[in-house]
N, CA, C and O of each residue as an XYZ file, in Angstrom:
868
protein
N      48.617    106.852    134.362
C      48.931    107.341    133.116
C      48.809    105.950    132.362
O      49.487    104.979    132.697
N      47.937    105.927    131.368
C      46.691    105.077    130.670
C      47.822    103.909    129.690
O      48.898    104.296    129.236
N      47.389    102.736    129.548
C      48.095    102.642    129.159
C      48.096    102.890    127.606
O      47.473    102.127    126.869
N      48.767    103.913    127.139
C      48.296    104.027    125.846
C      49.559    105.654    125.472
O      49.991    106.062    124.394
N      49.812    106.248    127.098
C      50.941    107.379    127.152
C      51.751    107.115    126.591
O      52.131    107.837    125.670
N      52.409    105.875    126.932
C      53.923    105.991    125.797
C      54.286    105.801    124.742
O      55.288    105.651    124.043
N      52.777    105.853    124.754
C      52.918    105.621    122.528
C      52.682    108.049    122.251
O      53.150    108.837    121.429
N      51.910    108.180    123.259
C      51.114    109.543    122.848
C      52.528    110.348    123.751
O      52.443    111.575    123.720
N      53.445    109.939    124.319
C      55.114    110.445    125.075
C      55.805    109.954    123.507
O      56.517    110.787    122.945
N      55.668    109.139    123.099
C      56.689    109.102    121.533
C      56.299    109.552    120.028
O      55.283    110.187    119.744
N      57.242    109.131    119.151
C      56.808    109.187    118.301
C      56.028    109.247    117.163
O      56.248    109.685    116.034
N      54.457    108.380    118.016
C      53.204    108.498    117.018
C      51.887    108.977    118.118
O      50.701    108.664    118.016
N      52.407    109.657    118.960
C      51.441    110.616    119.699
C      50.189    111.306    118.613
O      49.121    111.642    119.126
N      50.329    111.424    117.628
C      49.203    111.946    116.628
C      48.814    111.074    116.140
O      48.528    111.227    114.953
N      48.659    110.141    116.558
C      47.817    109.038    115.849
C      46.649    108.371    116.471
O      47.005    107.874    117.540
N      45.319    108.151    116.208
C      44.217    108.180    116.270
C      44.387    107.240    117.693
O      45.512    107.237    118.191
N      43.404    106.509    118.308
C      44.054    105.483    119.170
C      43.157    103.737    118.603
O      43.007    102.590    119.024
N      42.848    104.451    117.615
C      42.475    102.473    117.041
C      44.325    102.569    115.631
O      45.130    101.810    115.090
N      44.241    102.949    115.660
C      45.696    103.219    114.964
C      46.888    102.908    115.587
O      47.802    102.469    114.888
N      47.104    103.112    117.231
C      48.097    103.226    117.450
C      47.753    101.539    118.472
O      48.578    100.659    118.719
N      46.001    101.592    118.941
C      46.222     99.784    119.133
C      46.848     99.078    117.562
O      47.675     98.169    117.621
N      46.577     99.369    116.816
C      47.323     98.855    115.645
C      48.811     98.410    115.428
O      49.293     97.306    115.179
N      49.227     99.326    115.560
C      50.163     99.750    114.696
C      51.709     98.962    115.970
O      52.863     98.621    115.710
N      50.630     98.968    117.730
C      51.015     98.422    119.411
C      50.805     96.378    118.679
O      51.332     95.349    119.103
N      50.203     96.512    117.956
C      49.059     94.857    117.914
C      50.619     94.754    116.313
O      51.293     93.725    116.300
N      50.837     95.544    115.536
C      51.786     95.092    114.493
C      53.466     94.994    114.949
O      54.323     94.628    114.145
N      53.759     95.365    116.304
C      55.260     95.987    116.593
C      55.086     94.490    117.637
O      55.877     93.548    117.609
N      54.704     94.519    117.910
C      54.544     93.015    119.279
C      54.946     91.955    118.253
O      55.936     91.241    118.414
N      54.066     91.875    117.094
C      53.939     90.114    116.238
C      55.231     90.087    115.145
O      55.521     89.044    114.560
N      56.180     91.696    114.876
C      57.335     91.962    114.064
C      58.440     90.900    114.807
O      59.128     90.002    114.322
N      58.230     91.663    116.915
C      59.122     92.161    117.954
C      58.814     89.869    118.108
O      59.916     89.321    118.135
N      57.812     89.005    118.174
C      57.900     88.141    118.438
C      58.045     87.108    117.310
O      57.703     85.939    117.484
N      58.541     87.539    116.186
C      59.067     86.775    114.605
C      60.145     86.301    114.818
O      60.569     85.172    115.066
N      61.012     88.333    114.570
C      62.532     87.919    115.284
C      63.016     87.512    116.033
O      64.160     87.133    115.783
N      62.602     87.361    117.124
C      62.613     86.060    118.003
C      62.965     84.793    118.412
O      63.717     84.098    119.095
N      61.601     84.870    117.286
C      61.797     83.638    116.956
C      62.700     82.825    115.909
O      62.786     81.597    115.895
N      63.337     83.670    115.067
C      63.919     83.296    113.962
C      65.296     83.963    114.740
O      65.849     84.802    114.029
N      65.827     83.784    115.825
C      66.874     84.469    116.785
C      67.551     83.343    116.746
O      68.685     82.899    116.565
N      66.139     82.939    117.047
C      66.239     82.113    118.068
C      66.621     80.322    117.633
O      67.217     79.520    118.352
N      65.962     80.040    116.015
C      66.363     78.830    115.197
C      67.719     79.671    114.645
O      68.756     79.038    114.837
N      67.889     80.909    114.030
C      69.693     80.702    113.548
C      70.626     80.430    115.482
O      71.753     79.982    115.694
N      70.336     80.564    115.766
C      71.973     80.017    117.082
C      71.753     79.081    117.986
O      72.479     79.000    118.977
N      70.451     78.019    117.723
C      71.175     77.186    118.190
C      71.422     76.466    117.267
O      71.105     76.379    116.081
N      72.414     75.634    118.395
C      73.785     74.401    118.311
C      72.913     73.030    116.656
O      71.712     72.795    116.788
N      73.312     72.668    115.969
C      73.222     71.710    115.852
C      73.529     70.011    115.026
O      73.242     69.468    113.959
N      74.106     69.750    116.002
C      74.858     68.489    116.274
C      75.266     68.143    115.070
O      74.767     68.652    114.066
N      76.419     67.051    115.005
C      77.360     67.009    113.488
C      76.853     65.653    113.484
O      76.527     64.955    114.444
N      76.840     65.343    111.994
C      76.257     64.556    111.655
C      77.693     63.444    111.340
O      78.565     63.625    110.490
N      77.575     62.217    112.380
C      79.078     61.744    112.608
C      79.311     61.024    111.355
O      78.396     60.425    110.789
N      81.102     61.084    110.681
C      80.919     60.362    109.382
C      80.900     58.738    110.460
O      80.377     58.599    111.565
N      81.728     57.621    109.565
C      80.944     56.409    109.534
C      82.394     55.655    109.977
O      83.077     55.298    109.017
N      83.087     55.296    111.681
C      83.962     55.270    111.802
C      84.508     53.991    111.426
O      83.726     53.047    111.308
N      85.691     53.834    111.229
C      86.628     53.012    110.074
C      87.228     52.319    110.964
O      87.763     52.757    111.983
N      87.105     50.306    110.323
C      87.557     49.898    112.015
C      89.221     49.854    111.624
O      89.815     49.736    110.552
N      89.723     50.027    113.221
C      91.103     50.018    112.552
C      91.825     49.089    113.068
O      91.928     48.615    114.199
N      92.758     48.720    111.147
C      93.395     47.496    111.369
C      95.083     47.918    111.445
O      95.847     48.675    110.847
N      95.167     46.546    113.000
C      97.005     47.300    113.189
C      97.705     46.875    111.811
O      97.099     45.997    111.197
N      98.482     47.193    111.425
C     100.091     47.299    110.928
C     101.255     47.285    111.143
O     101.410     48.108    112.045
N     102.212     46.861    110.881
C     103.814     47.557    111.000
C     104.128     48.740    111.704
O     103.563     49.760    111.311
N     105.025     48.841    112.805
C     105.192     49.932    112.276
C     104.033     51.271    113.830
O     103.834     52.252    114.548
N     103.819     50.253    113.356
C     102.068     50.338    114.683
C     102.658     50.937    116.410
O     103.385     50.158    117.026
N     102.350     52.095    116.974
C     103.555     51.598    118.541
C     101.808     51.145    119.312
O     100.879     51.877    118.969
N     101.555     50.201    120.103
C     100.726     49.896    121.392
C     100.668     49.955    122.822
O     100.775     48.989    123.577
N     100.491     51.144    123.141
C     100.412     50.607    125.042
C     100.033     49.222    125.004
O     100.132     48.816    123.846
N      99.549     48.123    125.979
C      99.901     47.170    126.613
C      99.708     47.757    128.540
O     100.509     48.211    129.357
N      97.976     47.369    128.588
C      98.232     47.736    129.969
C      97.181     46.472    130.772
O      96.091     46.070    130.366
N      98.163     45.904    132.403
C      97.293     44.914    132.626
C      97.116     45.903    134.386
O      97.837     45.979    135.380
N      95.984     46.403    134.061
C      95.161     46.660    135.377
C      95.240     46.255    136.479
O      95.428     46.958    137.472
N      95.074     44.773    136.454
C      94.902     44.408    137.642
C      97.227     43.816    137.741
O      97.618     42.852    138.398
N      97.475     44.060    137.524
C      99.035     43.723    137.365
C      99.746     44.839    136.288
O     100.116     44.644    135.130
N      99.805     46.272    137.237
C     100.881     46.519    136.535
C     101.902     47.127    135.662
O     102.085     48.072    134.895
N     102.786     45.513    136.464
C     104.627     45.279    136.243
C     104.321     44.262    135.021
O     105.043     43.275    134.882
N     103.340     44.488    134.217
C     103.269     44.244    132.937
C     103.250     45.199    131.726
O     103.659     44.899    130.605
N     102.594     46.682    132.181
C     102.569     47.558    131.394
C     103.407     48.030    130.360
O     104.312     48.864    130.351
N     102.991     47.434    129.641
C     104.316     47.957    127.980
C     104.259     48.238    127.339
O     103.133     47.878    126.997
N     104.849     49.059    126.197
C     104.438     49.519    124.832
C     105.351     49.603    124.317
O     106.504     49.925    124.605
N     104.424     49.049    122.802
C     105.730     47.572    121.941
C     105.182     48.971    120.386
O     104.332     49.814    120.098
N     106.590     48.225    119.820
C     106.205     48.301    118.744
C     106.561     47.202    117.955
O     107.630     46.601    117.857
N     104.821     46.948    117.080
C     104.640     45.577    115.907
C     105.870     46.254    115.345
O     106.116     47.453    115.474
N     106.890     45.047    114.476
C     107.793     45.303    114.043
C     107.316     44.530    112.405
O     106.250     44.057    112.009
N     108.745     44.702    111.724
C     108.171     44.860    110.217
C     107.470     42.648    110.527
O     106.446     42.358    109.908
N     107.892     41.912    111.093
C     107.851     40.497    111.313
C     106.083     40.738    111.511
O     105.553     39.630    111.423
N     105.407     41.449    111.665
C     103.816     41.846    112.471
C     104.082     41.086    114.009
O     103.206     40.375    114.502
N     104.894     41.236    114.432
C     104.824     40.931    115.983
C     105.241     41.426    117.071
O     106.462     41.575    117.122
N     104.492     41.821    118.212
C     105.270     42.130    119.350
C     105.990     40.757    120.136
O     106.087     39.663    119.581
N     106.544     41.087    121.748
C     107.027     40.454    122.146
C     106.104     41.259    123.608
O     106.317     42.392    124.038
N     105.210     40.386    124.064
C     104.698     40.554    126.240
C     105.241     39.709    126.899
O     105.360     38.502    126.687
N     105.698     40.538    127.993
C     106.402     39.341    129.560
C     105.863     38.414    129.176
O     105.454     38.649    128.039
N     105.546     37.161    129.586
C     105.181     35.538    130.211
C     104.535     35.492    129.180
O     104.117     34.360    128.934
N     104.270     36.266    128.454
C     103.423     34.520    127.323
C     104.712     35.073    125.662
O     104.237     34.559    124.649
N     105.645     35.657    125.424
C     106.998     35.988    124.682
C     105.733     36.522    122.960
O     104.796     37.320    122.946
N     106.258     35.733    121.893
C     105.357     36.203    120.683
C     104.140     36.568    120.793
O     103.467     36.323    121.794
N     103.681     37.243    119.698
C     102.386     37.955    119.497
C     101.826     38.558    118.833
O     101.885     39.778    118.979
N     100.690     37.757    117.363
C     100.578     38.550    116.357
C      99.527     39.736    116.578
O      98.356     39.587    116.926
N     100.325     41.216    116.248
C      99.747     41.906    115.940
C      98.715     42.721    115.078
O      97.602     43.247    115.085
N      99.989     42.437    114.234
C      99.246     43.115    112.454
C      98.409     42.655    111.616
O      98.922     41.713    111.013
N      97.508     42.835    111.330
C      96.079     42.121    110.660
C      94.947     41.818    111.352
O      93.923     41.137    111.404
N      95.726     42.772    111.934
C      93.796     42.272    113.825
C      93.143     43.661    114.037
O      93.470     44.628    113.349
N      92.136     43.728    115.089
C      91.790     44.584    114.957
C      92.743     44.308    116.871
O      93.112     43.265    117.412
N      92.846     46.259    117.505
C      92.687     46.496    118.761
C      91.656     45.444    119.463
O      91.536     45.289    120.678
N      91.252     45.057    118.892
C      89.759     44.792    120.321
C      89.930     43.112    120.266
O      89.789     42.400    121.261
N      90.380     42.432    118.420
C      90.634     41.038    118.892
C      91.804     41.219    119.912
O      91.761     40.858    121.088
N      93.115     41.983    119.137
C      93.815     41.832    119.849
C      94.105     41.199    121.602
O      94.628     40.242    122.172
N      93.171     42.807    121.998
C      93.020     42.898    123.143
C      92.565     40.973    124.022
O      93.009     40.017    124.659
N      91.483     41.524    123.410
C      90.765     39.454    123.630
C      92.105     37.939    123.463
O      92.582     37.180    124.307
N      92.251     38.037    122.370
C      93.523     37.466    122.240
C      94.136     37.314    123.230
O      93.671     36.486    124.013
N      95.602     38.131    123.680
C      95.911     38.536    125.356
C      95.143     38.601    126.003
O      95.995     39.135    126.712
N      94.303     38.607    126.559
C      93.306     37.486    127.861
C      93.211     36.115    127.534
O      93.150     35.295    128.449
N      93.196     35.853    126.673
C      92.903     34.703    126.668
C      94.397     33.443    127.166
O      94.546     32.422    127.837
N      95.642     34.865    125.867
C      96.755     34.351    126.597
C      97.272     34.507    127.784
O      98.088     33.655    128.134
N      96.962     35.580    128.684
C      97.473     35.845    130.234
C      96.411     35.207    131.415
O      96.449     35.227    132.645
N      95.251     34.517    130.230
C      94.454     33.845    131.704
C      95.062     33.179    132.845
O      95.080     33.549    134.019
N      95.518     32.218    132.353
C      96.439     31.539    134.046
C      97.265     32.560    134.653
O      97.427     32.315    135.849
N      98.126     34.123    134.083
C      99.136     34.132    134.073
C      98.540     35.364    135.095
O      99.270     35.917    135.917
N      97.423     35.630    134.956
C      96.903     36.906    135.588
C      95.703     37.151    136.690
O      94.636     36.777    136.204
N      95.556     37.659    138.009
C      94.659     37.435    138.225
C      92.582     38.018    137.781
O      91.407     37.678    137.921
N      93.500     39.079    137.208
C      92.420     39.990    136.398
C      92.543     39.870    134.941
O      93.345     40.263    134.094
N      91.105     38.962    134.961
C      90.926     39.424    133.311
C      90.483     40.197    132.521
O      89.618     40.275    131.649
N      91.351     40.845    133.057
C      91.529     42.478    131.662
C      92.705     42.883    131.069
O      93.446     43.456    131.868
N      93.102     42.794    130.039
C      93.965     43.504    129.612
C      93.491     44.334    128.314
O      92.601     43.921    127.570
N      94.424     45.973    128.053
C      93.500     46.786    127.478
C      94.694     47.573    126.605
O      95.397     48.538    126.904
N      94.636     46.904    125.627
C      95.421     47.962    124.273
C      94.653     49.287    123.680
O      93.551     49.357    123.137
N      95.461     50.149    123.925
C      95.215     51.355    122.687
C      96.485     51.504    122.223
O      97.579     51.122    122.641
N      95.932     52.480    120.756
C      97.276     52.708    119.674
C      97.828     54.163    120.115
O      97.341     55.285    120.249
N      99.424     53.404    120.311
C      99.588     54.978    121.218
C      99.755     55.559    119.532
O      98.900     56.331    119.099
N     100.802     55.159    118.742
C     100.777     56.077    116.864
C     100.333     55.304    115.975
O     100.958     54.245    116.038
N      99.704     55.292    115.315
C      99.873     54.446    113.740
C     100.863     54.864    112.666
O     100.858     56.044    112.315
N     101.591     54.126    112.191
C     102.174     53.579    111.235
C     101.511     53.979    109.341
O     101.187     53.169    108.472
N     101.520     55.257    109.296
C     101.055     55.914    107.650
C     101.519     55.516    106.295
O     101.925     56.556    105.775
N     101.623     54.785    105.683
C     102.821     54.824    104.416
C     101.235     55.528    103.454
O     100.016     55.378    103.534
N     102.134     56.261    102.656
C     101.859     56.735    101.276
C     102.470     57.401    100.461
O     103.315     58.265    100.697
N     102.027     56.991     99.313
C     103.077     56.726     98.059
C     102.934     57.962     97.125
O     101.775     58.366     97.025
N     103.886     58.652     96.413
C     104.025     59.961     96.014
C     104.817     59.594     94.901
O     105.862     58.946     94.943
N     103.867     60.361     93.231
C     105.004     59.536     92.540
C     104.492     61.249     91.224
O     103.908     62.264     91.602
N     104.922     60.993     89.969
C     105.060     62.210     88.519
C     105.711     62.889     89.241
O     106.377     62.478     90.191
N     105.522     64.750     88.641
C     105.960     65.545     89.085
C     106.388     66.155     90.488
O     106.391     67.386     90.476
N     106.626     65.771     91.281
C     107.813     66.042     92.099
C     108.923     65.773     92.918
O     108.693     64.637     93.333
N     109.926     66.126     93.366
C     111.075     66.219     94.085
C     111.768     64.905     94.016
O     112.457     64.369     93.147
N     111.285     64.476     95.462
C     111.659     62.951     95.732
C     110.592     62.175     95.635
O     110.174     61.830     96.741
N     109.887     61.698     94.578
C     108.106     60.234     94.342
C     109.199     59.461     95.130
O     110.426     59.402     95.044
N     108.192     58.848     95.994
C     108.375     57.200     96.804
C     107.342     57.297     98.290
O     106.251     57.670     98.721
N     108.465     56.735     98.596
C     107.279     56.315    100.382
C     106.955     57.754    100.759
O     107.428     58.785    100.281
N     106.309     57.645    101.440
C     106.107     59.155    102.922
C     105.258     57.626    103.575
O     104.582     56.714    103.097
N     105.979     58.182    105.455
C     104.953     57.392    106.445
C     105.256     58.804    106.987
O     106.213     59.527    106.713
N     104.235     59.026    107.808
C     103.536     59.529    109.099
C     103.055     59.132    109.862
O     102.653     58.000    109.596
N     102.626     59.739    111.627
C     102.287     58.636    112.466
C     101.109     58.773    112.447
O     100.296     58.358    113.273
N     100.827     59.689    110.987
C      98.970     59.796    111.676
C      98.057     60.657    109.800
O      98.486     61.153    108.758
N      97.292     60.482    110.144
C      96.411     60.541    108.507
C      96.495     62.268    108.207
O      95.799     63.097    108.794
N      97.648     62.609    107.019
C      98.192     63.271    106.559
C      96.779     63.583    105.362
O      95.860     62.799    105.128
N      97.011     65.104    104.692
C      96.528     65.309    103.825
C      97.315     65.396    101.788
O      98.162     66.290    101.783
N      97.234     64.972    100.861
C      96.903     64.605     99.601
C      98.387     65.995     99.467
O      99.541     65.893     99.052
N      97.515     67.316    100.109
C      98.844     68.399     99.430
C     100.259     68.269    100.709
O     101.445     68.534    100.508
N      99.629     67.791    101.967
C     101.155     67.586    103.073
C     101.953     66.597    102.617
O     103.148     66.894    102.617
N     101.412     64.460    101.849
C     102.077     64.247    101.447
C     103.304     64.699    100.179
O     104.419     64.468    100.646
N     103.401     65.304     98.644
C     103.268     66.063     97.970
C     103.849     66.971     99.086
O     104.461     66.268     99.890
N     103.871     68.230     99.404
C     104.914     69.063    100.535
C     105.882     67.682    101.678
O     106.939     68.198    102.040
N     105.798     66.770    102.029
C     106.784     65.670    102.075
C     107.751     65.481    101.207
O     108.889     65.946    101.268
N     107.075     64.453     99.985
C     107.877     64.478     98.517
C     108.256     65.787     98.598
O     108.165     66.055     97.400
N     108.608     66.791     99.106
C     109.868     67.754     98.029
C     108.791     68.555     97.107
O     109.004     69.040     95.996
N     107.883     68.566     97.667
C     107.351     70.118     96.650
C     107.507     69.188     95.394
O     108.104     68.155     95.088
N     106.281     70.500     94.582
C     106.429     69.865     93.240
C     106.792     71.538     92.130
O     106.516     72.690     92.466
N     107.518     71.048     90.716
C     108.343     70.924     89.592
C     107.480     71.806     89.648
O     106.371     71.273     89.595
N     107.354     73.928     89.805
C     105.932     74.179     89.507
C     105.900     75.012     87.979
O     105.117     75.880     87.593
N     106.887     74.482     87.397
C     107.124     74.632     85.325
C     106.246     73.211     85.157
O     105.723     72.964     84.070
N     106.175     72.716     85.769
C     106.454     71.134     84.543
C     104.265     70.767     85.198
O     103.394     70.485     84.375
N     103.885     70.953     87.307
C     103.287     70.149     87.965
C     101.708     70.537     86.985
O     101.479     71.307     86.052
N     101.106     69.844     87.541
C      99.262     69.977     87.169
C      98.301     69.581     88.062
O      97.437     68.709     88.143
N      98.789     70.634     88.802
C      98.229     70.876     90.250
C      97.077     70.866     90.198
O      96.539     70.950     91.302
N      96.394     70.794     89.316
C      94.439     70.687     88.992
C      93.942     69.674     88.790
O      92.746     69.483     89.008
N      94.632     68.901     88.387
C      95.033     67.357     88.333
C      94.966     66.787     88.747
O      94.520     65.721     88.324
N      95.460     67.036     90.299
C      96.281     65.531     90.785
C      95.570     64.321     91.328
O      94.373     64.195     91.588
N      96.481     63.521     91.435
C      94.409     62.146     91.594
C      95.298     61.417     92.503
O      96.496     61.693     92.580
N      94.567     60.204     93.408
C      94.677     59.707     94.842
C      94.105     58.335     94.127
O      92.995     57.952     93.757
N      95.292     57.856     94.126
C      94.528     55.981     93.432
C      94.069     55.563     94.757
O      94.475     56.248     95.696
N      93.463     54.782     94.962
C      92.885     53.719     96.506
C      92.179     53.277     96.466
O      91.131     53.649     95.937
N      92.438     51.988     97.141
C      92.399     50.638     97.013
C      91.482     50.590     98.279
O      91.632     51.157     99.361
N      90.179     49.492     97.708
C      89.317     50.058     98.893
C      88.045     48.635     98.480
O      87.134     48.724     97.656
N      88.388     47.388     99.370
C      87.385     46.324     98.964
C      87.625     45.569     97.519
O      86.771     45.135     96.745
N      89.144     45.549     97.396
C      89.277     45.203     95.757
C      89.159     45.722     94.762
O      88.939     45.509     93.569
N      89.365     46.550     95.531
C      89.130     47.459     93.958
C      89.533     48.376     94.131
O      89.701     48.863     95.249
N      89.943     49.131     92.580
C      90.929     50.621     92.429
C      89.629     52.236     92.952
O      88.719     52.380     93.769
N      89.916     52.607     92.503
C      89.273     53.762     93.331
C      89.959     55.010     92.484
O      91.189     55.040     92.517
N      89.488     55.728     91.959
C      90.287     57.867     91.484
C      89.988     59.014     91.850
O      89.281     59.797     91.216
N      90.473     59.196     92.841
C      90.218     61.072     93.041
C      90.964     62.277     92.682
O      92.097     62.656     92.978
N      89.608     63.007     91.641
C      90.928     63.477     91.268
C      91.132     65.431     91.593
O      90.463     66.235     90.943
N      91.815     65.733     92.321
C      91.702     67.115     93.111
C      92.329     68.218     92.693
O      93.546     68.221     92.509
N      91.673     69.128     92.525
C      92.530     70.782     91.785
C      92.794     70.894     93.248
O      91.904     70.909     94.098
N      94.320     70.985     93.537
C      95.304     71.468     94.199
C      95.420     72.833     94.230
O      95.548     73.427     95.301
N      95.389     73.386     93.187
C      95.603     74.681     92.755
C      95.043     75.683     93.770
O      95.619     76.693     94.175
N      93.722     75.202     94.146
C      92.715     76.188     94.472
C      92.853     75.772     96.034
O      92.375     76.635     96.770
N      93.348     74.750     96.651
C      93.710     74.630     97.626
C      95.156     75.251     98.549
O      95.275     75.248     99.774
N      95.890     75.625     97.799
C      97.285     76.609     97.687
C      96.869     77.988     97.710
O      97.627     78.899     98.041
N      95.392     78.184     97.281
C      95.146     79.565     96.579
C      94.459     79.782     98.003
O      94.345     80.961     98.337
N      94.119     79.088     98.640
C      93.183     78.904    100.257
C      91.425     79.066     99.170
O      90.622     79.592     99.941
N      91.083     78.932     98.492
C      89.636     78.762     98.042
C      89.400     76.920     98.042
O      88.666     76.702     97.078
N      89.604     76.120     98.459
C      89.370     75.303     99.346
C      89.809     75.010     99.700
O      90.961     74.644     99.464
N      88.578     74.912    101.357
C      89.149     74.713    103.048
C      88.375     73.233    102.721
O      87.441     73.269    103.522
N      88.255     71.918    101.956
C      87.952     71.193    102.923
C      89.376     70.125    101.818
O      89.594     70.015    100.611
N      90.015     69.555    103.073
C      91.232     68.709    102.188
C      91.251     67.450    103.073
O      91.053     67.051    104.221
N      91.752     66.920    101.348
C      91.356     65.638    100.770
C      92.198     64.584    102.039
O      93.389     64.384    101.799
N      91.557     63.848    103.494
C      92.857     62.541    103.591
C      92.710     61.898    103.252
O      91.665     61.543    102.706
N      94.315     61.000    103.454
C      94.437     60.340    102.530
C      94.679     59.040    103.713
O      95.143     59.244    104.835
N      94.244     57.647    103.172
C      94.304     56.778    103.980
C      95.756     55.843    103.512
O      96.238     55.839    102.380
N      96.103     55.335    104.307
C      97.308     53.838    104.149
C      97.538     52.807    103.440
O      97.006     51.698    103.503
N      99.145     53.568    102.081
C      98.604     52.928    100.969
C      97.936     53.918     99.970
O      98.528     53.998     98.894
N      97.244     54.397    100.056
C      97.579     55.178     98.937
C      98.368     56.428     97.587
O      99.460     56.998     97.576
N      97.592     56.438     96.933
C      99.222     56.665     95.891
C      98.973     58.185     95.738
O      97.811     58.564     95.879
N      99.773     58.945     95.512
C      98.961     60.406     95.600
C      99.918     60.580     93.618
O     101.095     60.226     93.556
N      99.341     61.019     92.542
C      99.791     60.867     91.240
C     100.163     62.357     91.073
O      99.260     62.978     91.634
N     101.188     63.341     90.500
C     101.171     64.310     90.751
C     101.272     64.965     88.979
O     102.322     65.602     89.072
N     100.776     65.163     87.442
C     100.569     64.922     86.158
C     101.886     65.800     85.668
O     102.537     66.583     86.360
N     102.094     65.447     84.278
C     102.915     66.737     84.046
C     102.186     67.924     83.161
O     102.299     67.663     81.963
N     101.824     68.544     83.284
C     101.438     69.684     82.219
C     101.283     69.705     81.408
O     102.006     70.652     81.099
N     100.567     69.205     79.990
C      99.671     69.175     78.087
C     100.588     70.150     78.072
O     100.331     71.264     78.529
N     101.694     69.858     77.575
C     102.163     70.464     76.412
C     102.094     70.479     74.950
O     101.478     69.475     74.593
N     102.617     71.483     73.540
C     102.534     71.397     72.205
C     104.531     70.617     71.813
O     104.940     69.884     70.913
N     105.375     71.397     73.236
C     106.473     71.378     72.954
C     106.987     70.302     73.293
O     108.179     70.090     73.071
């Protein structure tokens, strides 16, 4: 069998030898291009990592404090309203307003003469997450969560809205960042209709305002 017998027994057996060669080359080239495109499409692209914000501890956060060299001192504490936690051997320690790493370093110093291993681990078990919802909602006021929530979830936790009055197309989120007030306008009607798959996550102390529909009467 010569190298053209497959083509001869196939669909292009009536073509001259030169045309067969050219057609075979074209098929090979096209197949190579297709393989290259498929490979490029299926390649996994690493997502861009979002900027990691520094966690600042606050009242209500639950912390797990571990002592690898002295497990009998391990404890889980909730930061009290005065911003402190109570730990064995050292007593009251300020926790609110600091970062987990800063608290960890402080505890290492406080326990320096109490434990043989200079190792203390502070982990956030759950975080208090207060936001405020006002406007055309059934139960305006403070909404507390132990994890980040979206603007729509906060509104639902506030009892939902009065759909005859609320303007879900212009919900505003007011946020204080670096001493300046920032305002974001959200169209939550699109979210509720399933036409927006990018939820807006709130930050602690955000204010969600649901305005009333404009009416001449």
